[in-house]
C-alpha positions, 0 to 999 in steps of 0.5 A: 089167131093169125100172126101179123106185123100189127099184133107184133108191134102191139106186143112190143109196145105193151112189153116196153111199156110194162117194163118201163112201168116196173122200172119206174116203180122200182126206182126207189130200191137202190139194190136194183138201180142197175135194172132201173137206170135208163138211157135217153135216145134222141133223134131230131131231124130238121130242115129248112127248104125255103118253102117248108121247114120242119123240126121233129124230135123223137125221144125214147127212154130205155132201161134194162127192164124195158128191154126185158119186157120187149124180150118177154113180149116177143116170146109171148108173141111166138107162143101164140 
């Protein structure tokens, strides 16, 4: 299988998503709260240039389990 950037991005997205789902499922377990605690990263560029204006908001939610999922996905990608 030929490795390319698209496959890597797919692996990263799936790893992040799998980690987020696991973190969501483990939220009720108090002993694992350090793994499931998430941080919101927000970026919202905006401009008003008289003829055009835009306001975009991008939010990402990261937890330790999401980062572990991303690391595992990179490891799996390299093993291809």
